[in-house]
C-alpha positions in Angstrom: 104.1 124.0 121.1 100.6 124.2 122.7 97.7 124.1 120.3 95.4 127.1 120.1 91.9 126.7 121.6 89.2 126.0 119.1 87.3 129.0 120.4 90.2 131.2 119.5 90.3 129.6 116.1 86.6 130.0 115.6 86.8 133.7 116.7 89.8 134.2 114.5 87.9 132.6 111.6 84.9 134.8 112.1 87.0 137.9 112.4 88.9 136.9 109.3 85.6 136.3 107.5 84.3 139.7 108.5 87.6 141.3 107.5 87.5 139.6 104.1 83.8 140.5 103.6 84.4 144.1 104.6 87.5 144.2 102.4 85.5 142.8 99.5 82.7 145.3 100.2 85.2 148.2 100.3 86.9 146.9 97.1 83.7 146.4 95.2 82.4 149.7 96.4 85.6 151.3 95.3 85.6 149.6 91.9 81.9 150.3 91.2 82.1 153.7 92.7 85.1 154.5 90.5 83.2 153.3 87.4 80.2 155.3 88.3 82.3 158.4 89.1 84.3 157.9 85.9 81.0 157.6 83.9 79.7 160.8 85.6 83.0 162.6 84.9 82.9 161.5 81.2 79.3 162.8 80.9 80.4 166.0 82.5 83.4 166.4 80.3 81.3 165.7 77.2 78.8 168.3 78.4 81.6 170.8 79.0 83.2 170.2 75.5 79.8 170.8 73.9 79.5 174.1 75.9 82.9 175.2 74.9 82.2 174.3 71.3 78.9 176.1 71.5 80.7 179.1 73.0 83.2 179.1 70.1 80.5 178.6 67.6 78.5 181.5 69.1 81.6 183.7 69.2 82.4 183.0 65.5 78.7 183.5 64.6 78.6 186.8 66.5 81.8 187.9 64.9 80.3 187.1 61.5 77.2 189.2 62.4 79.4 192.1 63.5 81.2 192.0 60.2 78.0 191.8 58.3 76.6 194.8 60.2 79.7 196.8 59.5 79.5 195.8 55.8 75.9 197.1 55.7 77.0 200.5 57.1 76.2 203.2 54.5 79.5 204.9 55.0 81.1 202.2 52.9 78.9 203.0 49.9 78.4 206.7 50.2 80.7 208.8 48.1 80.4 211.9 50.2 82.8 210.3 52.7 86.5 210.2 51.9 88.4 207.0 52.3 90.4 208.7 55.1 87.2 209.4 56.9 86.0 205.9 56.4 89.4 204.6 57.6 89.3 206.6 60.8 85.8 205.4 61.5 86.7 201.8 60.9 89.9 202.1 63.0 87.7 203.3 65.9 85.3 200.4 65.4 88.2 197.9 65.3 89.6 199.3 68.5 86.2 199.2 70.1 85.3 195.7 68.9 88.7 194.1 69.4 89.7 193.6 65.8 93.1 194.1 64.4 91.9 195.9 61.3 89.3 196.2 58.6 89.7 196.2 54.8 87.6 196.6 51.7 88.0 195.1 48.2 86.5 195.8 44.9 84.9 193.0 42.9 88.1 192.8 41.0 90.1 192.0 44.1 91.7 195.4 44.6 92.0 195.6 48.3 92.7 198.4 50.6 93.1 198.5 54.4 91.4 200.8 56.8 94.6 201.7 58.5 96.7 204.8 58.8 98.9 203.7 56.0 95.8 202.7 53.9 97.9 199.9 52.2 96.7 198.4 49.0 96.9 194.7 48.3 95.6 192.1 45.9 92.9 190.0 47.3 91.8 188.3 44.1 93.7 185.1 44.9 92.6 184.9 48.6 90.2 182.2 49.7 88.0 184.6 51.6 87.6 186.8 48.6 86.6 183.9 46.4 84.1 182.6 49.0 82.5 186.0 49.6 82.2 186.6 45.9 79.6 183.8 46.0 77.5 186.0 48.2 78.1 184.5 51.7 80.0 185.5 54.8 83.2 183.5 55.1 85.5 182.9 58.1 88.9 181.6 57.3 91.0 179.0 59.2 93.7 180.2 61.5 96.2 182.2 59.5 99.6 183.6 60.4 100.1 187.3 60.1 103.3 187.7 58.1 104.1 191.0 59.7 103.6 190.1 63.3 103.6 186.3 63.2 100.4 186.2 65.2 97.5 183.8 64.5 94.6 185.6 63.0 91.2 184.9 61.5 89.9 186.7 58.4 86.1 187.3 58.2 84.7 188.5 54.9 81.2 189.3 53.6 79.7 191.0 50.5 78.9 194.7 50.4 75.5 195.4 48.8 74.1 198.7 47.5 70.6 198.7 46.3 70.7 194.9 46.6 73.6 194.8 44.3 77.0 193.4 45.3 79.5 196.3 45.0 82.5 195.0 46.9 83.9 192.8 49.7 84.3 193.9 53.3 86.7 192.1 55.6 87.9 192.1 59.1 91.1 190.7 60.7 90.5 189.2 64.1 93.2 187.9 66.5 92.8 184.2 67.2 93.5 184.9 70.9 89.8 185.0 71.5 89.8 181.2 71.1 92.4 180.8 73.9 90.4 183.3 76.0 87.3 181.1 75.7 89.4 178.1 76.7 90.9 180.1 79.6 87.3 180.8 80.8 87.0 177.0 81.4 87.8 176.0 84.9 87.8 172.5 86.4 89.9 172.0 89.4 93.6 172.4 89.2 94.4 170.2 86.2 91.5 170.9 84.0 92.5 172.1 80.5 90.5 173.1 77.4 92.0 173.1 74.0 91.0 173.4 70.4 92.7 171.7 67.4 92.3 171.8 63.7 92.3 168.7 61.5 96.1 168.8 61.2 96.6 168.6 64.9 97.5 172.3 65.2 96.7 173.9 68.5 94.5 177.0 67.7 93.2 177.5 71.3 94.4 176.5 74.6 94.1 177.3 78.3 97.8 177.9 78.1 98.0 180.5 75.3 101.7 180.1 75.1 101.3 176.7 73.3 99.2 178.5 70.6 101.9 181.1 70.2 104.5 178.3 69.8 102.3 176.9 67.0 102.3 173.4 68.6 101.2 170.6 66.4 100.7 167.4 68.5 101.2 165.0 65.5 104.5 166.6 64.5 105.5 166.9 68.2 104.9 163.2 68.8 107.4 162.3 66.1 110.0 164.3 68.0 108.9 163.7 71.6 107.6 160.3 72.7 105.7 161.8 75.7 103.2 163.2 73.1 102.7 159.8 71.5 99.7 158.8 73.6 98.0 162.1 73.0 98.7 161.8 69.2 97.3 158.2 69.2 94.2 159.4 71.0 93.8 162.2 68.5 94.1 159.9 65.4 92.2 156.9 66.7 89.3 158.7 68.4 89.0 162.4 67.6 89.5 162.0 63.8 87.1 159.0 63.7 84.2 160.1 66.0 82.0 163.1 66.3 82.1 163.2 70.0 83.3 160.9 72.8 85.5 160.4 75.8 88.6 158.3 76.7 91.8 158.2 78.6 95.5 158.7 77.6 98.8 159.4 79.3 100.6 162.7 78.9 103.8 163.8 80.7 103.4 161.1 83.3 99.8 161.9 84.2 96.7 159.8 83.3 94.2 162.1 81.6 90.5 161.7 81.4 89.3 163.6 78.3 86.2 164.4 76.2 86.1 165.8 72.7 83.6 167.4 70.3 84.0 168.1 66.6 82.5 171.5 65.9 80.0 172.1 63.0 80.9 175.6 62.0 84.6 174.9 61.4 86.5 171.6 61.2 87.8 172.2 64.7 87.9 169.9 67.7 87.3 170.9 71.3 89.3 168.8 73.7 88.8 169.0 77.5 91.1 166.9 79.8 91.7 166.6 83.5 94.0 164.4 85.6 92.4 161.2 86.6 93.9 161.4 90.0 92.2 164.7 90.7 88.9 163.4 89.5 89.2 160.2 91.5 90.4 161.8 94.7 86.8 162.0 96.2 86.4 158.3 95.5 89.8 157.6 97.1 88.8 159.6 100.2 85.5 157.7 100.3 87.3 154.4 100.1 89.5 155.4 103.0 86.4 156.4 105.0 84.7 153.2 104.2 87.8 151.2 105.2 87.8 153.1 108.5 84.1 152.4 109.0 84.7 148.8 108.1 87.4 148.6 110.7 85.1 149.9 113.4 82.4 147.5 112.3 84.9 144.6 112.4 85.9 145.5 116.0 82.3 145.8 117.2 81.2 142.6 115.4 84.2 140.7 116.8 83.2 141.8 120.4 79.6 140.9 119.7 80.4 137.5 118.2 82.7 136.7 121.1 79.9 137.2 123.7 77.0 136.0 121.6 78.5 133.0 119.7 82.1 132.1 120.7 81.7 131.8 124.4 78.5 129.5 124.2 80.2 127.6 121.5 83.4 127.0 123.6 81.3 126.0 126.6 79.3 123.5 124.5 82.5 122.1 123.1 84.1 121.7 126.5 81.0 119.9 127.8 81.2 117.6 124.7 84.9 117.0 125.5 84.1 116.1 129.1 81.5 113.5 127.9 84.0 112.0 125.4 86.7 111.9 128.1 84.3 109.8 130.3 84.0 107.3 127.4 87.8 107.4 127.0 88.1 106.4 130.7 85.9 103.3 129.7 83.3 104.5 132.2 80.4 103.4 130.0 78.1 102.4 132.8 77.8 106.0 134.2 75.5 108.6 132.6 77.1 111.4 130.7 77.9 114.5 133.0 76.5 117.1 130.6 73.0 116.6 129.2 72.2 118.3 125.8 69.4 115.9 124.8 66.8 118.7 124.8 68.7 120.9 122.4 67.6 120.8 118.8 70.9 121.9 117.3 74.3 120.5 116.4 75.4 120.2 120.0 72.2 118.2 120.8 73.1 115.9 117.8 76.6 115.5 119.2 75.3 114.6 122.6 72.8 112.1 121.2 75.6 110.6 119.0 77.9 110.2 122.1 75.0 108.7 124.1 74.3 106.2 121.2 78.1 105.5 121.1 78.1 104.7 124.8 75.1 102.4 124.5 76.6 100.7 121.4 79.9 100.2 123.3 78.0 98.7 126.2 76.2 96.2 124.0 79.5 95.4 122.2 81.3 94.7 125.4 78.5 92.4 126.5 78.7 90.6 123.2 82.4 90.3 123.6 82.0 88.7 127.0 79.6 86.2 125.6 81.8 85.5 122.6 84.8 85.1 124.8 83.0 82.4 126.9 82.1 80.6 123.7 85.6 80.9 122.4 87.1 79.5 125.5 84.7 76.5 125.5 85.3 75.9 121.8 89.0 76.1 122.2 89.0 73.5 124.9 86.8 71.1 122.8 89.0 71.7 119.8 92.2 71.0 121.7 90.8 67.7 123.0 89.7 66.8 119.4 93.2 67.6 118.1 94.7 65.4 120.8 92.4 62.5 119.9 93.2 62.9 116.2 96.9 62.9 117.0 96.5 59.6 118.9 94.6 58.1 116.0 97.2 59.3 113.6 99.9 57.6 115.8 97.9 54.3 115.6 97.6 54.6 111.8 101.3 55.3 111.5 102.1 52.2 113.5 99.8 50.1 111.3 101.3 51.5 108.1 104.8 50.7 109.4 103.7 47.1 110.0 102.3 47.0 106.4 105.6 48.4 105.1 107.5 45.6 106.9 105.2 43.0 105.5 105.6 44.4 102.0 109.4 44.3 102.4 109.3 40.7 103.5 107.0 39.9 100.6 109.5 41.5 98.2 112.3 39.3 99.7 110.1 36.1 99.2 109.4 37.1 95.6 113.1 37.6 95.0 113.8 34.0 96.3 111.1 32.7 94.0 112.8 34.4 91.1 116.1 32.8 92.1 114.4 29.4 92.2 113.0 29.9 88.7 116.5 30.8 87.6 117.8 27.5 89.0 115.0 25.7 87.3 116.1 27.3 84.0 119.5 25.9 84.5 118.1 22.4 85.0 115.9 22.8 81.9 119.0 23.7 79.9 120.8 20.5 81.1 117.7 18.5 80.1 117.9 20.1 76.7 121.6 19.2 76.3 120.9 15.6 77.4 118.0 15.3 74.9 120.3 16.6 72.2 122.8 13.9 73.1 120.0 11.3 73.1 119.2 12.3 69.6 122.8 12.0 68.6 123.0 8.6 70.1 119.9 7.5 68.2 121.5 8.7 65.0 124.6 6.6 65.8 122.4 3.6 66.5 120.8 4.1 63.2 124.1 4.3 61.5 125.4 1.3 63.3 122.4 -0.8 62.9 124.5 -3.1 60.7 126.6 -3.7 63.6 123.6 -4.2 65.9 124.4 -7.6 67.0 128.0 -6.9 67.8 127.0 -3.8 69.6 124.1 -5.3 71.5 125.9 -4.9 74.7 126.5 -1.3 73.9 122.8 -0.9 73.2 122.1 -2.5 76.6 124.4 0.0 78.2 122.9 2.8 76.3 119.4 1.7 77.3 120.4 1.7 80.9 121.9 5.1 80.5 118.7 6.2 78.8 116.7 4.9 81.7 118.8 6.8 84.1 118.5 10.0 82.1 114.7 9.5 81.9 114.7 9.1 85.6 116.6 12.4 86.0 114.3 14.1 83.6 111.3 12.8 85.5 113.0 14.0 88.7 113.6 17.4 87.1 110.0 17.6 86.0 108.8 16.7 89.5 111.0 19.5 90.8 109.4 21.8 88.2 106.0 20.7 89.4 107.0 21.5 93.0 108.3 25.0 91.8 105.0 25.5 90.1 103.2 24.7 93.4 105.5 27.1 95.2 104.7 29.8 92.6 101.0 29.3 93.0 101.5 29.5 96.8 103.5 32.8 96.3 100.8 34.1 94.0 98.1 33.4 96.6 100.2 35.1 99.2 100.7 38.1 97.0 96.9 38.2 96.3 96.2 38.1 100.0 98.7 40.9 100.7 97.2 42.9 97.8 93.7 42.4 99.3 95.0 43.5 102.7 96.7 46.6 101.2 93.5 47.4 99.3 91.5 47.2 102.5 94.1 49.3 104.3 94.0 51.9 101.5 90.2 52.0 101.8 90.4 52.5 105.5 93.1 55.2 105.0 90.8 57.0 102.5 88.0 57.0 105.0 90.2 58.4 107.7 91.5 61.1 105.3 88.0 62.1 104.5 87.3 62.5 108.2 90.4 64.6 108.6 89.1 67.1 106.0 91.4 69.5 104.3 94.5 68.4 106.3 94.0 64.8 105.1 93.7 65.5 101.4 97.3 64.6 100.7 97.0 61.3 102.7 93.8 60.5 100.6 95.8 60.8 97.4 98.5 58.5 98.7 95.8 55.9 99.8 94.3 56.0 96.4 97.7 55.3 94.8 98.2 52.3 97.1 94.8 51.0 96.2 95.7 51.2 92.5 99.0 49.4 93.2 97.1 46.6 95.0 94.7 46.2 92.1 97.7 46.1 89.7 99.3 43.4 91.9 96.1 41.3 91.8 96.1 41.5 88.0 99.7 40.5 87.8 99.2 37.6 90.2 96.3 36.4 88.1 98.4 36.4 85.0 101.1 34.5 86.9 98.6 31.9 88.0 97.4 31.3 84.5 101.0 31.0 83.2 101.7 28.5 86.1 98.6 26.4 85.2 99.8 26.2 81.6 103.3 25.3 82.7 101.8 22.5 85.0 99.8 21.1 82.1 102.8 21.0 79.9 104.9 19.5 82.6 102.3 16.7 83.0 102.4 16.1 79.4 106.2 15.8 79.5 105.9 13.4 82.5 103.5 11.2 80.5 106.0 11.1 77.6 108.9 10.3 79.9 106.8 7.5 81.4 106.1 6.2 77.9 109.8 6.4 77.1 110.6 4.4 80.2 108.1 1.8 79.3 109.7 1.5 75.9 113.1 1.2 77.4 111.8 -1.4 79.9 110.3 -3.3 77.0 113.6 -3.1 75.2 115.4 -4.4 78.3 112.9 -7.3 78.6 113.1 -8.1 75.0 116.9 -7.6 74.6 117.3 -11.3 74.4 115.2 -11.5 71.4 116.8 -8.4 69.9 118.6 -10.4 67.3 115.4 -11.6 65.6 113.7 -8.2 65.9 116.8 -6.2 65.0 115.2 -5.2 61.7 112.6 -3.2 63.7 115.3 -1.3 65.6 115.4 1.3 63.0 111.7 2.0 63.3 111.9 2.0 67.1 114.9 4.4 67.0 112.9 6.7 64.6 110.0 6.6 67.0 112.4 7.3 69.9 113.9 10.3 67.9 110.4 11.7 67.4 109.5 11.3 71.0 112.8 13.0 72.1 112.0 15.8 69.7 108.6 16.2 71.2 110.2 16.2 74.7 112.7 18.7 73.4 109.9 20.9 72.1 108.0 20.5 75.4 111.1 21.4 77.2 111.5 24.6 75.2 107.9 25.5 76.0 108.5 24.9 79.6 111.6 27.1 79.4 109.6 29.9 77.7 106.9 29.6 80.5 109.7 29.7 83.1 111.0 32.9 81.6 107.6 34.5 81.6 107.0 33.4 85.2 110.5 34.8 86.1 109.6 38.1 84.4 106.2 38.2 86.2 107.9 37.4 89.5 110.4 40.3 88.8 107.5 42.6 88.1 105.8 41.4 91.3 109.1 42.1 93.2 109.3 45.6 91.7 105.6 46.3 92.6 106.2 44.9 96.1 109.2 47.2 96.5 107.1 50.1 95.2 104.3 49.2 97.7 106.9 49.1 100.5 108.2 52.6 99.4 104.6 54.0 99.1 103.8 52.6 102.5 106.9 54.3 103.9 105.7 57.5 102.3 102.3 57.0 103.9 104.0 56.5 107.2 106.0 59.8 106.8 102.8 61.6 105.7 100.9 60.3 108.8 103.8 61.4 110.9 103.6 64.9 109.4 99.8 64.9 109.9 100.4 63.8 113.5 102.8 66.8 113.9 100.1 69.0 112.4 97.6 67.8 114.9 100.1 68.5 117.7 100.7 72.0 116.3 96.9 72.7 116.0 96.6 71.5 119.6 99.3 74.0 120.6 97.5 76.8 118.6 94.3 75.9 120.3 96.0 76.3 123.7 97.3 79.7 122.4 93.7 80.6 121.3 92.5 79.7 124.8 95.1 82.0 126.3 94.0 84.8 123.8 90.4 84.3 125.0 91.6 84.8 128.6 93.5 88.0 127.5 90.3 89.3 125.8 88.4 88.5 129.0 90.9 90.5 131.0 90.8 93.5 128.6 87.0 93.6 128.4 86.8 93.5 132.2 88.4 97.0 132.1 85.1 98.4 130.7 83.1 99.6 133.7 79.6 98.5 133.0 
């Protein structure tokens, strides 16, 4: 669906605003007008209630004056007039003045009517008689005539003769005059005037029929709910206030009413009128204002269209054309519609668009410059990555060679351990032979008594001892040779450790040059350096142990030489053995001690051999660990080489991205 023009929207918004404003104006005018009119009507109703109450008061006062005037008529006190004459006179006056009848009463309450029948009655218990006996004119409440059933009012006043009260004169007046006064009230079609007593009894009404029906609104409300609102208004307002106004609902109509409590009698004047009739002028005025507002809306809409909407739409279309030029990336051309001289919102929009065009132009120029720098930096970075990759390849090759050397070193150390094991076996053989020599010495000592007879056996034993000594000397020489080989192996290990330490130092330097990507390689190089230092320490310990072993071996050799010398002396002097046989025991004891010393030295040599073997095993393990670490370094360098290759690839991609940016920025027409 096609979007509506912004001009239509603006016009619609303005019209809607005017409609709302006019609607609010009409509504507020209607509300406040209704309130003002209602207040005026309430004031008018209160004024009318007071006028009606005043009219009733005046009427009652006038009726009292009439009765007082009639009571002062001499005919009532002069004896020369018969009662019949008096009655005829009073009947004429009653007919003329609108009374039902007159009557007279003695001070004892003996009453008599001025009628054709001249009826007698007892007035002593009547309220009006008692009140008039006090010397004042009294007007009763609404009474019901028992004969006719009509509502009446009795007015009584004292009769004076020579300023002395001689009787009571009374008049019976129909209460219809109250309804007549209410009927004289006229206010539109629904205006009603009514008068109630304190009990809620209607004593006067525009509709006199309600008075004849003796309507009591309080009693009626208990029977008919339609009277309830009126009864509530009567009890809550009329009985509690002297005068006032209010509203209530009666028979489906909203009533606006005013009331006034009279001073002469405890009666209340109530005037009511339908609210709809009162508010009709206000309703007509509201309709007229709505029609006027509609005309104003139409005229203002036409005026706004030509004065505001059309220039607004033109300015917006010009701004759109300027923005469309920027959207076509034609930033080198001047904007087609110039609003720079206007000091309003459209001038601000034009200046903002112009500033945007200049900013885009500067931005595109900066992008071109940045693209050139990016292309150059990408090429240099790619070359650096290729160089780093080649260097990493060389390092990997060197590390592989180190790994191969470490593996060979581990093999040589294992051979040294095997040689030490063989040396141990020979040392054990020497121990066994020395134990046999001790046994032989013991037997010689036991058989010294048979020395002469066993001289030949001694010669044989001496020869055997010489041979054994030669073998021991040979074994010790072999041990010395093994010690030399261990020293040579230790020197070799130390040399390899120094080379590994140097390589680790070079690797750490290269890792530092590589920056963040070489951090892992630097950790591995540091571990290799620590292993090399550990290998140097182990080699030094082995060297010290070998020196000790060599010293003890030299001592064993010297002892063996001494033993050989003794054996040789025994061989030379065997001819004189007979004479010196007594010293054989001492010589054998000396020999036993010497053999024990040799045995002890042999045990020490064996212990040193075991230590050397353990050290050589440790060296072998360290060498194998060095080989494994070197292989890990080789793998890490290979990964680093792959990373350099990947960075080089990314650099080429970055170079391609710079070319794409160059192509995109070229679309801006500067």
